[in-house]
ZAFIZA-748631 format. One record per atom (N, C-alpha, C, O): atom name; y, z, x. Coordinates in steps of 0.001 Angstrom, whole numbers, plus 500000, padded with zeros to 6 digits. Layout:
<batis>
+----+--------+--------+--------+
| at |      Y |      Z |      X |
+----+--------+--------+--------+
| CA |      Y |      Z |      X |
...
+----+--------+--------+--------+
</batis>
This chain:
<batis>
+----+--------+--------+--------+
| at |      Y |      Z |      X |
+----+--------+--------+--------+
|  N | 498812 | 499966 | 500837 |
| CA | 500008 | 500031 | 499913 |
|  C | 501208 | 499988 | 500911 |
|  O | 501115 | 500370 | 502077 |
|  N | 502393 | 499467 | 500319 |
| CA | 503547 | 499371 | 501081 |
|  C | 504251 | 500700 | 501034 |
|  O | 504075 | 501504 | 500119 |
|  N | 505116 | 500915 | 502134 |
| CA | 506024 | 502028 | 502044 |
|  C | 506911 | 502065 | 500992 |
|  O | 507595 | 501092 | 500673 |
|  N | 506944 | 503332 | 500330 |
| CA | 507957 | 503378 | 499187 |
|  C | 508585 | 504802 | 499110 |
|  O | 508020 | 505801 | 499556 |
|  N | 509733 | 504806 | 498539 |
| CA | 510359 | 506098 | 498354 |
|  C | 509636 | 506889 | 497442 |
|  O | 509779 | 508111 | 497493 |
|  N | 508843 | 506351 | 496573 |
| CA | 508057 | 506954 | 495601 |
|  C | 506494 | 506712 | 495877 |
|  O | 505853 | 505903 | 495205 |
|  N | 505970 | 507411 | 496836 |
| CA | 504427 | 507071 | 497110 |
|  C | 503494 | 507359 | 496006 |
|  O | 503849 | 508097 | 495087 |
|  N | 502367 | 506842 | 496037 |
| CA | 501243 | 507116 | 495050 |
|  C | 501118 | 508692 | 494821 |
|  O | 501093 | 509437 | 495801 |
|  N | 501046 | 509155 | 493620 |
| CA | 500892 | 510552 | 493333 |
|  C | 502256 | 511290 | 493121 |
|  O | 502312 | 512491 | 492856 |
|  N | 503357 | 510476 | 493258 |
| CA | 504706 | 511153 | 492974 |
|  C | 504806 | 511184 | 491467 |
|  O | 504362 | 510279 | 490760 |
|  N | 505362 | 512182 | 491041 |
| CA | 505682 | 512379 | 489642 |
|  C | 507247 | 512081 | 489508 |
|  O | 508073 | 512652 | 490220 |
|  N | 507571 | 511169 | 488564 |
| CA | 509009 | 510689 | 488524 |
|  C | 509342 | 510787 | 486977 |
|  O | 508508 | 510745 | 486073 |
|  N | 510716 | 510926 | 486837 |
| CA | 511276 | 510729 | 485513 |
|  C | 511750 | 509279 | 485343 |
|  O | 512517 | 508775 | 486164 |
|  N | 511274 | 508590 | 484239 |
| CA | 511429 | 507219 | 484062 |
|  C | 512109 | 506983 | 482752 |
|  O | 511889 | 507739 | 481806 |
|  N | 512968 | 505914 | 482650 |
| CA | 513524 | 505514 | 481316 |
|  C | 512413 | 504568 | 480756 |
|  O | 512106 | 503503 | 481291 |
|  N | 511893 | 505029 | 479717 |
| CA | 510941 | 504149 | 478969 |
|  C | 511495 | 503605 | 477764 |
|  O | 511885 | 504351 | 476867 |
|  N | 511558 | 502296 | 477678 |
| CA | 512234 | 501660 | 476450 |
|  C | 511365 | 501910 | 475263 |
|  O | 510140 | 501982 | 475361 |
|  N | 512064 | 502053 | 474053 |
| CA | 511305 | 502052 | 472750 |
|  C | 510920 | 500559 | 472475 |
|  O | 511390 | 499637 | 473142 |
|  N | 510085 | 500391 | 471507 |
| CA | 509529 | 499057 | 471202 |
|  C | 510548 | 498061 | 470887 |
|  O | 510376 | 496901 | 471264 |
|  N | 511666 | 498418 | 470190 |
| CA | 512841 | 497529 | 469910 |
|  C | 513650 | 497191 | 471080 |
|  O | 514439 | 496250 | 470989 |
|  N | 513535 | 497896 | 472245 |
| CA | 514071 | 497583 | 473492 |
|  C | 515648 | 497847 | 473412 |
|  O | 516392 | 497348 | 474256 |
|  N | 516129 | 498634 | 472389 |
| CA | 517572 | 498870 | 472206 |
|  C | 517915 | 500182 | 472888 |
|  O | 519054 | 500353 | 473323 |
|  N | 517074 | 501021 | 472989 |
| CA | 517221 | 502369 | 473568 |
|  C | 515961 | 502819 | 474434 |
|  O | 514939 | 502135 | 474483 |
|  N | 516110 | 503983 | 475090 |
| CA | 515035 | 504449 | 475883 |
|  C | 514963 | 506089 | 475762 |
|  O | 515868 | 506785 | 475300 |
|  N | 513765 | 506542 | 476247 |
| CA | 513731 | 507929 | 476490 |
|  C | 513245 | 508168 | 477862 |
|  O | 512432 | 507428 | 478415 |
|  N | 513778 | 509252 | 478413 |
| CA | 513258 | 509630 | 479733 |
|  C | 512006 | 510464 | 479655 |
|  O | 511954 | 511475 | 478954 |
|  N | 511013 | 510037 | 480370 |
| CA | 509758 | 510663 | 480363 |
|  C | 509120 | 510836 | 481762 |
|  O | 509453 | 510060 | 482658 |
|  N | 508276 | 511753 | 481975 |
| CA | 507694 | 511860 | 483265 |
|  C | 506472 | 510836 | 483362 |
|  O | 505881 | 510433 | 482360 |
|  N | 506161 | 510465 | 484627 |
| CA | 505152 | 509478 | 484830 |
|  C | 504643 | 509651 | 486274 |
|  O | 505374 | 510157 | 487125 |
|  N | 503432 | 509246 | 486545 |
| CA | 502835 | 509322 | 487850 |
|  C | 502790 | 507899 | 488491 |
|  O | 502319 | 506952 | 487861 |
|  N | 503280 | 507765 | 489737 |
| CA | 503285 | 506567 | 490460 |
|  C | 501685 | 506332 | 490867 |
|  O | 501033 | 507187 | 491467 |
|  N | 501194 | 505142 | 490482 |
| CA | 499872 | 504659 | 490733 |
|  C | 499857 | 503697 | 491742 |
|  O | 498924 | 503739 | 492543 |
|  N | 500824 | 502730 | 491869 |
| CA | 500882 | 501688 | 492971 |
|  C | 502313 | 501220 | 493233 |
|  O | 503162 | 501053 | 492357 |
|  N | 502474 | 501032 | 494517 |
| CA | 503886 | 500643 | 494905 |
|  C | 504041 | 499232 | 495528 |
|  O | 505023 | 498908 | 496195 |
|  N | 502963 | 498399 | 495247 |
| CA | 502911 | 497147 | 495918 |
|  C | 503630 | 496029 | 495264 |
|  O | 503718 | 494914 | 495779 |
|  N | 504163 | 496363 | 494071 |
| CA | 504979 | 495396 | 493375 |
|  C | 506490 | 495307 | 493857 |
|  O | 507102 | 496361 | 494031 |
|  N | 507090 | 494130 | 494071 |
| CA | 508433 | 494067 | 494538 |
|  C | 509425 | 494717 | 493429 |
|  O | 509474 | 494279 | 492280 |
|  N | 510084 | 495629 | 493814 |
| CA | 511163 | 496402 | 493129 |
|  C | 510528 | 497022 | 491863 |
|  O | 511234 | 497309 | 490896 |
|  N | 509381 | 497198 | 491870 |
| CA | 508642 | 497838 | 490621 |
|  C | 507512 | 498784 | 491044 |
|  O | 506956 | 498723 | 492140 |
|  N | 507223 | 499663 | 490078 |
| CA | 506177 | 500656 | 490350 |
|  C | 505174 | 500539 | 489135 |
|  O | 505569 | 500285 | 487997 |
|  N | 503855 | 500742 | 489457 |
| CA | 502887 | 500874 | 488410 |
|  C | 502810 | 502291 | 488156 |
|  O | 502522 | 503046 | 489084 |
|  N | 503045 | 502751 | 486947 |
| CA | 502882 | 504246 | 486656 |
|  C | 502008 | 504506 | 485336 |
|  O | 501707 | 503640 | 484514 |
|  N | 501688 | 505752 | 485291 |
| CA | 500972 | 506118 | 484000 |
|  C | 501845 | 507226 | 483379 |
|  O | 502629 | 507953 | 483990 |
|  N | 501580 | 507229 | 482084 |
| CA | 502349 | 508201 | 481257 |
|  C | 501938 | 509637 | 481325 |
|  O | 500750 | 509924 | 481466 |
|  N | 502908 | 510595 | 481227 |
| CA | 502690 | 511992 | 481099 |
|  C | 503091 | 512386 | 479746 |
|  O | 504191 | 512016 | 479337 |
|  N | 502321 | 513098 | 479005 |
| CA | 502886 | 513535 | 477657 |
|  C | 502780 | 515008 | 477656 |
|  O | 502046 | 515578 | 478463 |
|  N | 503509 | 515671 | 476748 |
| CA | 503383 | 517121 | 476677 |
|  C | 502460 | 517426 | 475505 |
|  O | 502388 | 518581 | 475085 |
|  N | 501745 | 516429 | 474954 |
| CA | 500784 | 516648 | 473966 |
|  C | 499556 | 516937 | 474707 |
|  O | 499084 | 516063 | 475435 |
|  N | 499006 | 518054 | 474595 |
| CA | 497892 | 518585 | 475298 |
|  C | 496408 | 518440 | 474668 |
|  O | 495368 | 518838 | 475191 |
|  N | 496543 | 517803 | 473472 |
| CA | 495209 | 517543 | 472756 |
|  C | 494556 | 516324 | 473602 |
|  O | 495050 | 515205 | 473740 |
|  N | 493338 | 516795 | 474133 |
| CA | 492630 | 515658 | 474865 |
|  C | 491872 | 514998 | 473939 |
|  O | 490993 | 515587 | 473309 |
|  N | 492164 | 513616 | 473759 |
| CA | 491518 | 512935 | 472798 |
|  C | 490659 | 511770 | 473433 |
|  O | 489958 | 511044 | 472728 |
|  N | 490749 | 511636 | 474772 |
| CA | 490174 | 510552 | 475430 |
|  C | 489496 | 510974 | 476751 |
|  O | 489964 | 511898 | 477417 |
|  N | 488484 | 510354 | 477097 |
| CA | 487831 | 510783 | 478511 |
|  C | 488778 | 510392 | 479693 |
|  O | 488589 | 510765 | 480851 |
|  N | 489804 | 509612 | 479287 |
| CA | 490785 | 509119 | 480352 |
|  C | 491969 | 510136 | 480552 |
|  O | 492803 | 509981 | 481445 |
|  N | 491990 | 511190 | 479662 |
| CA | 493137 | 512090 | 479746 |
|  C | 492808 | 513118 | 480722 |
|  O | 491658 | 513551 | 480789 |
|  N | 493793 | 513567 | 481530 |
| CA | 493649 | 514626 | 482504 |
|  C | 494871 | 515638 | 482249 |
|  O | 496048 | 515278 | 482244 |
|  N | 494433 | 516943 | 482041 |
| CA | 495391 | 517996 | 481844 |
|  C | 496067 | 518426 | 483254 |
|  O | 495421 | 518607 | 484286 |
|  N | 497368 | 518551 | 483139 |
| CA | 498217 | 519083 | 484306 |
|  C | 498841 | 520314 | 484003 |
|  O | 499546 | 520402 | 482998 |
|  N | 498667 | 521247 | 484736 |
| CA | 499256 | 522597 | 484639 |
|  C | 500564 | 522512 | 485493 |
|  O | 500593 | 521893 | 486557 |
|  N | 501684 | 523191 | 484953 |
| CA | 502856 | 523268 | 485764 |
|  C | 502656 | 523938 | 487070 |
|  O | 501860 | 524872 | 487174 |
|  N | 503362 | 523486 | 488088 |
| CA | 503226 | 524188 | 489425 |
|  C | 504402 | 523901 | 490266 |
|  O | 505150 | 522973 | 489960 |
|  N | 504610 | 524605 | 491268 |
| CA | 505745 | 524454 | 492146 |
|  C | 505697 | 523006 | 492829 |
|  O | 506731 | 522498 | 493263 |
|  N | 504491 | 522380 | 492905 |
| CA | 504259 | 521156 | 493522 |
|  C | 504645 | 520073 | 492615 |
|  O | 505356 | 519187 | 493089 |
|  N | 504258 | 519994 | 491274 |
| CA | 504483 | 518958 | 490355 |
|  C | 505798 | 519129 | 489671 |
|  O | 506370 | 518143 | 489205 |
|  N | 506333 | 520381 | 489580 |
| CA | 507698 | 520717 | 488769 |
|  C | 507551 | 520167 | 487325 |
|  O | 508502 | 519653 | 486735 |
|  N | 506367 | 520293 | 486808 |
| CA | 506286 | 519947 | 485330 |
|  C | 506777 | 521202 | 484702 |
|  O | 506569 | 522290 | 485238 |
|  N | 507476 | 521074 | 483488 |
| CA | 507861 | 522282 | 482719 |
|  C | 506891 | 522970 | 481781 |
|  O | 506981 | 524152 | 481450 |
|  N | 506000 | 522166 | 481403 |
| CA | 504843 | 522739 | 480701 |
|  C | 503541 | 522054 | 480892 |
|  O | 503466 | 520984 | 481496 |
|  N | 502512 | 522664 | 480381 |
| CA | 501180 | 522078 | 480448 |
|  C | 501293 | 520693 | 479823 |
|  O | 501877 | 520562 | 478747 |
|  N | 500744 | 519638 | 480471 |
| CA | 500870 | 518196 | 480085 |
|  C | 499605 | 517490 | 480170 |
|  O | 498637 | 518035 | 480701 |
|  N | 499540 | 516309 | 479684 |
| CA | 498409 | 515401 | 479867 |
|  C | 498792 | 514145 | 480483 |
|  O | 499731 | 513519 | 479992 |
|  N | 498129 | 513667 | 481581 |
| CA | 498204 | 512311 | 482144 |
|  C | 497299 | 511388 | 481366 |
|  O | 496115 | 511698 | 481232 |
|  N | 497762 | 510305 | 480858 |
| CA | 497088 | 509350 | 480150 |
|  C | 496675 | 508231 | 480965 |
|  O | 497380 | 507221 | 480957 |
|  N | 495675 | 508274 | 481634 |
| CA | 495403 | 507324 | 482691 |
|  C | 495040 | 505983 | 482169 |
|  O | 494852 | 505062 | 482964 |
|  N | 494923 | 505803 | 480843 |
| CA | 494685 | 504445 | 480232 |
|  C | 495917 | 503875 | 479744 |
|  O | 495932 | 502801 | 479142 |
|  N | 496980 | 504577 | 479989 |
| CA | 498379 | 504092 | 479443 |
|  C | 499207 | 503842 | 480768 |
|  O | 499998 | 504682 | 481197 |
|  N | 498964 | 502607 | 481397 |
| CA | 499680 | 502192 | 482498 |
|  C | 500787 | 501331 | 482073 |
|  O | 500764 | 500751 | 480988 |
|  N | 501749 | 501238 | 482900 |
| CA | 502899 | 500273 | 482721 |
|  C | 503551 | 499996 | 483983 |
|  O | 503362 | 500733 | 484950 |
|  N | 504374 | 498893 | 484043 |
| CA | 505092 | 498567 | 485214 |
|  C | 506520 | 498938 | 484877 |
|  O | 506966 | 498577 | 483787 |
|  N | 507271 | 499622 | 485709 |
| CA | 508689 | 499980 | 485550 |
|  C | 509392 | 499580 | 486745 |
|  O | 508829 | 499700 | 487833 |
|  N | 510753 | 499040 | 486644 |
| CA | 511620 | 498914 | 487673 |
|  C | 511928 | 500031 | 488453 |
|  O | 512107 | 501096 | 487862 |
|  N | 512024 | 499988 | 489682 |
| CA | 512398 | 501072 | 490520 |
|  C | 513711 | 501725 | 490048 |
|  O | 513911 | 502940 | 490068 |
|  N | 514564 | 500818 | 489631 |
| CA | 515869 | 501143 | 489102 |
|  C | 515896 | 502011 | 487794 |
|  O | 516915 | 502613 | 487458 |
|  N | 514729 | 502048 | 487071 |
| CA | 514549 | 502787 | 485931 |
|  C | 514116 | 504212 | 486149 |
|  O | 514036 | 505032 | 485234 |
|  N | 513823 | 504476 | 487491 |
| CA | 513496 | 505927 | 487828 |
|  C | 514810 | 506733 | 487967 |
|  O | 515736 | 506416 | 488714 |
|  N | 514777 | 507859 | 487122 |
| CA | 515942 | 508708 | 487036 |
|  C | 515929 | 509532 | 488343 |
|  O | 516933 | 509651 | 489046 |
|  N | 514820 | 510054 | 488608 |
| CA | 514699 | 510926 | 489832 |
|  C | 513299 | 511346 | 490124 |
|  O | 512455 | 511318 | 489228 |
|  N | 513022 | 511720 | 491293 |
| CA | 511629 | 512439 | 491640 |
|  C | 511563 | 513806 | 491096 |
|  O | 512508 | 514591 | 491166 |
|  N | 510379 | 514085 | 490531 |
| CA | 510201 | 515270 | 489897 |
|  C | 509324 | 516224 | 490775 |
|  O | 509667 | 517378 | 491032 |
|  N | 508207 | 515669 | 491197 |
| CA | 507249 | 516328 | 492157 |
|  C | 506223 | 515510 | 492689 |
|  O | 506394 | 514308 | 492891 |
|  N | 505113 | 516134 | 492937 |
| CA | 503940 | 515417 | 493545 |
|  C | 502664 | 516089 | 493023 |
|  O | 502519 | 517303 | 492876 |
|  N | 501736 | 515112 | 492758 |
| CA | 500456 | 515761 | 492373 |
|  C | 499765 | 516507 | 493674 |
|  O | 499826 | 516035 | 494809 |
|  N | 499108 | 517726 | 493344 |
| CA | 498455 | 518357 | 494327 |
|  C | 497128 | 517572 | 494571 |
|  O | 496821 | 516683 | 493777 |
|  N | 496321 | 517869 | 495652 |
| CA | 495180 | 517380 | 495987 |
|  C | 493984 | 517354 | 494697 |
|  O | 493365 | 516332 | 494399 |
|  N | 493837 | 518448 | 494134 |
| CA | 492810 | 518445 | 492915 |
|  C | 493422 | 517493 | 491841 |
|  O | 492690 | 516566 | 491495 |
|  N | 494461 | 517567 | 491353 |
| CA | 495087 | 516773 | 490344 |
|  C | 495057 | 515244 | 490777 |
|  O | 494682 | 514363 | 490003 |
|  N | 495458 | 515017 | 492002 |
| CA | 495274 | 513630 | 492491 |
|  C | 493893 | 513095 | 492346 |
|  O | 493697 | 512010 | 491799 |
|  N | 492859 | 513883 | 492857 |
| CA | 491516 | 513426 | 492639 |
|  C | 491034 | 513268 | 491208 |
|  O | 490312 | 512313 | 490922 |
|  N | 491358 | 514060 | 490397 |
| CA | 491034 | 513973 | 488990 |
|  C | 491716 | 512680 | 488377 |
|  O | 491039 | 512002 | 487605 |
|  N | 492902 | 512329 | 488646 |
| CA | 493519 | 511159 | 488208 |
|  C | 492953 | 509884 | 488854 |
|  O | 492847 | 508846 | 488201 |
|  N | 492607 | 509970 | 490086 |
| CA | 491769 | 508862 | 490617 |
|  C | 490448 | 508637 | 489872 |
|  O | 490069 | 507536 | 489473 |
|  N | 489797 | 509773 | 489728 |
| CA | 488446 | 509619 | 488962 |
|  C | 488563 | 509057 | 487541 |
|  O | 487757 | 508251 | 487076 |
|  N | 489633 | 509545 | 486884 |
| CA | 489919 | 509001 | 485563 |
|  C | 490161 | 507503 | 485594 |
|  O | 489551 | 506756 | 484830 |
|  N | 491085 | 507043 | 486509 |
| CA | 491445 | 505675 | 486738 |
|  C | 490224 | 504776 | 486994 |
|  O | 490146 | 503656 | 486491 |
|  N | 489252 | 505305 | 487806 |
| CA | 488057 | 504706 | 488073 |
|  C | 487220 | 504443 | 486905 |
|  O | 486553 | 503416 | 486779 |
|  N | 487274 | 505501 | 485955 |
| CA | 486535 | 505385 | 484663 |
|  C | 487155 | 504380 | 483746 |
|  O | 486444 | 503689 | 483017 |
|  N | 488484 | 504274 | 483759 |
| CA | 489147 | 503242 | 482972 |
|  C | 488693 | 501976 | 483460 |
|  O | 488362 | 501154 | 482605 |
|  N | 488604 | 501623 | 484801 |
| CA | 488355 | 500386 | 485287 |
|  C | 486773 | 500101 | 485022 |
|  O | 486430 | 498980 | 484645 |
|  N | 485915 | 501026 | 485204 |
| CA | 484563 | 500837 | 484871 |
|  C | 484291 | 500497 | 483398 |
|  O | 483355 | 499761 | 483085 |
|  N | 485095 | 501026 | 482532 |
| CA | 484844 | 500809 | 481132 |
|  C | 485491 | 499555 | 480599 |
|  O | 485296 | 499162 | 479449 |
|  N | 486261 | 498943 | 481462 |
| CA | 486944 | 497694 | 481001 |
|  C | 486031 | 496537 | 480747 |
|  O | 486489 | 495461 | 480364 |
+----+--------+--------+--------+
</batis>
């Protein structure tokens, strides 16, 4: 992967557009890949902690990730976002969470 100010496993706050693309909401996301020019492949983080999918990974707040509350990483909800839509860096996945996210992403790919 290329060098990036937001390396893989970084938790960022991103402006996600609504479906009508007239407004956006700032939400946390995890950087999955940085090889796209001026863009990042990210996955959604939600504060909804109901685990409904084998692709969901629960994240507990920590001083490393700087999440404000228990959250769920939706590894089957990937999107590409422009680097300019990143509001700020929030934190970083710890080694355990990073491994769980990688394993869930592998499951998404295997089930494809």
